[in-house]
C-alpha positions as CSV (number, residue, x, y, z in Angstrom):
1,M,60.0,45.1,17.5
2,S,58.4,41.6,16.5
3,I,58.9,40.2,19.9
4,E,58.4,42.2,23.0
5,L,60.2,41.2,26.3
6,H,59.2,42.5,29.8
7,I,60.4,41.2,33.0
8,D,58.7,42.6,36.4
9,G,58.6,41.1,39.6
10,G,60.0,37.6,38.7
11,V,57.7,37.2,35.8
12,A,58.6,37.7,32.2
13,R,56.0,38.4,29.7
14,V,56.7,37.6,26.2
15,T,54.6,39.0,23.3
16,L,54.3,38.1,19.7
17,N,53.8,41.5,18.2
18,R,53.2,41.1,14.4
19,P,49.5,41.9,14.4
20,D,49.3,42.6,10.7
21,R,50.7,39.1,10.0
22,M,48.5,37.4,12.8
23,N,51.9,37.1,14.7
24,A,53.4,34.7,12.2
25,I,56.8,33.7,13.0
26,D,59.6,34.8,10.5
27,S,63.4,34.0,10.6
28,I,63.9,37.0,12.5
29,S,61.4,36.1,15.1
30,E,62.5,32.8,15.4
31,R,66.0,33.7,16.3
32,R,64.9,36.4,18.7
33,L,62.7,33.8,20.7
34,V,65.5,31.4,20.9
35,E,67.9,34.4,22.3
36,I,65.0,35.0,24.8
37,W,64.5,31.5,26.1
38,T,68.2,31.0,26.4
39,E,68.2,34.5,28.7
40,L,65.2,33.6,30.5
41,E,66.6,30.0,31.5
42,A,69.9,31.8,32.9
43,D,68.2,34.3,34.9
44,N,67.5,32.9,38.3
45,S,65.4,35.8,39.2
46,V,62.7,35.0,36.6
47,R,60.2,32.7,38.3
48,C,57.5,32.2,35.5
49,V,57.1,33.3,32.0
50,V,53.5,34.3,30.0
51,L,53.7,34.0,26.3
52,T,51.0,35.8,24.4
53,G,50.1,37.6,21.3
54,T,48.9,40.7,20.1
55,G,45.8,41.6,18.1
56,R,43.0,38.9,17.4
57,A,45.6,36.0,17.1
58,F,48.2,34.1,19.5
59,C,50.1,32.9,16.4
60,A,49.4,31.7,13.0
61,G,52.6,29.6,12.7
62,A,55.3,30.0,10.4
63,D,55.3,33.2,8.1
64,M,54.6,31.8,4.5
65,K,55.2,34.5,2.9
66,E,58.8,34.8,3.8
67,E,61.3,33.4,1.5
68,G,63.6,30.9,2.7
69,P,64.2,26.9,2.8
70,G,61.5,24.4,2.6
71,G,61.1,20.7,2.8
72,L,63.8,18.8,3.8
73,A,66.2,21.7,4.1
74,Y,63.7,23.5,6.5
75,W,63.4,20.2,8.8
76,A,67.0,20.0,9.2
77,G,67.3,23.2,10.2
78,T,64.7,23.1,12.9
79,G,66.5,22.8,16.5
80,D,66.1,20.4,19.2
81,R,63.5,22.8,21.0
82,G,61.3,22.8,17.6
83,F,59.2,25.6,16.4
84,G,60.0,28.7,17.9
85,G,62.6,27.6,20.3
86,L,59.7,26.1,22.5
87,S,57.5,23.5,20.8
88,L,59.1,20.1,21.8
89,G,59.3,21.4,25.5
90,G,62.1,20.2,27.8
91,G,64.3,23.2,27.0
92,L,63.3,25.4,29.8
93,T,63.2,24.7,33.5
94,I,60.9,27.8,34.2
95,P,57.2,27.2,34.1
96,I,55.7,28.7,30.9
97,I,52.1,29.7,30.6
98,A,50.4,30.3,27.3
99,R,47.9,33.1,27.5
100,V,45.7,32.1,23.9
101,N,44.3,35.4,23.4
102,G,43.1,34.0,19.6
103,M,44.0,31.6,16.8
104,A,47.0,29.3,17.5
105,L,47.7,27.5,14.1
106,G,50.6,25.4,13.0
107,G,53.7,26.3,14.8
108,G,51.6,28.6,17.1
109,F,49.3,25.6,18.3
110,E,52.8,23.6,18.5
111,M,54.3,26.3,20.8
112,V,51.1,26.1,23.0
113,L,51.7,22.3,23.1
114,G,55.4,23.2,24.3
115,C,54.0,25.3,27.4
116,D,53.2,23.9,30.7
117,L,49.9,25.8,31.5
118,V,47.4,26.9,29.0
119,I,44.8,29.6,29.7
120,A,42.6,30.5,26.5
121,A,40.0,33.1,25.8
122,D,36.6,31.4,24.8
123,T,36.9,32.6,21.2
124,A,40.7,30.7,20.9
125,Q,40.9,28.2,18.0
126,F,43.6,25.7,17.6
127,G,44.9,23.8,14.7
128,L,47.5,22.0,12.4
129,P,46.7,23.0,9.0
130,E,49.9,22.1,7.1
131,P,48.7,19.2,5.2
132,R,46.1,21.4,3.7
133,V,48.8,23.4,2.0
134,G,51.3,20.4,1.3
135,R,53.4,20.9,4.5
136,L,53.8,18.9,7.5
137,P,53.4,19.7,11.6
138,L,56.8,18.5,12.4
139,D,56.6,18.9,15.7
140,G,52.8,18.4,16.3
141,M,52.8,15.3,14.7
142,V,55.0,13.9,17.1
143,T,54.0,15.7,20.2
144,L,49.9,15.7,20.1
145,P,49.8,12.0,20.0
146,R,51.5,12.0,23.2
147,L,49.3,14.5,25.1
148,M,45.7,13.4,24.0
149,P,44.2,9.8,23.0
150,R,45.3,8.5,19.4
151,A,42.1,8.7,17.8
152,L,41.6,12.4,18.7
153,A,45.2,13.5,17.8
154,M,44.7,11.9,14.4
155,G,41.5,13.5,13.8
156,I,43.3,17.1,14.1
157,L,46.4,16.0,12.1
158,L,44.9,14.0,9.3
159,T,42.3,16.7,8.6
160,G,43.5,19.9,9.4
161,R,40.7,21.0,11.1
162,R,40.3,23.3,13.7
163,I,39.3,22.8,17.2
164,T,37.6,25.3,19.9
165,A,39.1,26.2,22.9
166,A,36.4,24.4,24.8
167,E,37.3,21.1,22.8
168,A,41.0,21.6,23.5
169,A,39.8,21.7,27.2
170,N,38.0,18.6,27.0
171,H,40.9,17.0,25.3
172,G,43.1,17.7,28.1
173,L,45.2,20.3,26.3
174,V,44.0,23.5,28.0
175,N,43.8,24.3,31.9
176,A,41.0,27.1,31.6
177,V,38.8,28.8,29.2
178,V,37.6,32.2,30.0
179,P,35.7,35.1,28.4
180,M,38.5,37.4,26.8
181,E,37.8,40.1,29.4
182,E,38.7,37.7,32.3
183,L,41.8,36.3,30.5
184,D,44.1,38.7,32.1
185,Q,42.7,38.0,35.5
186,T,42.8,34.2,35.3
187,V,46.4,34.4,33.9
188,D,47.2,36.6,36.7
189,S,45.7,34.0,39.5
190,W,47.8,31.3,38.0
191,V,51.2,33.5,38.0
192,E,50.3,34.3,41.7
193,D,49.9,30.3,42.5
194,I,53.2,29.6,40.9
195,L,55.0,32.5,42.6
196,A,53.9,31.1,45.7
197,C,56.0,27.9,45.3
198,A,59.8,27.7,45.7
199,P,61.4,28.4,42.4
200,L,63.8,25.7,42.8
201,S,61.2,23.2,43.4
202,L,59.4,24.3,40.4
203,R,62.3,23.8,38.1
204,A,63.3,20.5,39.5
205,I,59.7,19.2,38.8
206,K,59.9,20.2,35.2
207,Q,63.6,18.9,34.7
208,S,62.1,15.6,36.0
209,H,59.3,15.6,33.8
210,A,61.2,16.3,30.8
211,Q,64.1,13.9,31.4
212,T,62.3,11.1,33.0
213,C,58.6,10.5,31.7
214,H,60.0,7.7,29.2
215,L,61.8,5.6,31.9
216,P,60.5,3.1,34.2
217,I,58.7,4.5,37.4
218,R,61.4,3.4,39.9
219,E,64.4,4.3,37.6
220,A,62.6,7.9,37.0
221,R,61.9,8.4,40.8
222,N,65.7,7.6,41.7
223,M,67.4,10.0,39.0
224,R,69.6,12.3,40.6
225,L,69.1,15.3,38.2
226,P,70.8,18.4,39.2
227,K,68.0,20.9,39.6
228,L,66.4,18.1,42.0
229,L,69.7,18.0,44.1
230,A,69.6,21.7,44.1
231,A,66.1,22.1,45.5
232,L,66.6,19.3,48.1
233,E,69.6,20.9,49.5
234,S,68.4,24.6,49.1
235,Q,68.0,27.0,51.8
236,D,64.5,27.4,50.6
237,A,63.8,23.7,51.4
238,D,64.3,24.7,54.9
239,E,62.4,28.0,54.9
240,G,59.4,26.3,53.4
241,V,59.2,24.0,56.7
242,Q,60.0,26.6,58.9
243,A,57.3,29.0,57.4
244,F,54.7,26.2,57.6
245,L,55.8,25.7,61.6
246,E,55.4,29.5,62.3
247,K,52.3,29.9,60.3
248,R,53.4,32.5,57.9
249,S,54.0,32.6,54.2
250,P,57.7,31.7,53.1
251,V,60.1,33.9,51.5
252,W,61.7,32.2,48.6
253,K,65.4,33.0,48.1
254,G,66.1,30.8,45.1
255,H,68.8,29.0,46.8
């Protein structure tokens, strides 16, 4: 199977499993990813997602060996969530961690940009090489300049060059860079911190960021978003305060 999904203890692990193709995404993989994100978003028991790849690559982007529409037809066929159903962000309110085990190029890099947290092996590389093959980084060219200074973003977009994990961290695109042998331990540490938080609070935070970041501060602060209202009126909101007063760990119910 090209995409693997395992759920345990509230953590969904999505693994791109086409190591012979550097985990490049073909049309079947794309459809399966969209299905997975839809399933996970509707599953209130899932509190965190870890996205990674097998072998030496995280994801090499679109599978250029697959026959299919190109140019305007491909651009018109991309969904509102972007490459892999993820790269434009905003479609999921579950926290998503990118476990970058190797090269993240083209759409692979774009999917990383759509994640909330990025933990990378020190051997990982990132890049948008589409202009070198006459293509366009359709999602990266609009998301990357919003995530880092313009000159740095254009340096990547207009050259197709790769940057190291350390450079990506210096640009504010990566949360942590660790040796490969420490990658799983570091990811699990971030997962534990996410699970320590109230799930409704985290979904509200993500929805707020996705739907208000373009608004003036006061207007954004007062937006009555569904996830925000659900979190404020939840039993977990009372449980968190009670646990603090009783000096114990809260028991989150997700409602």
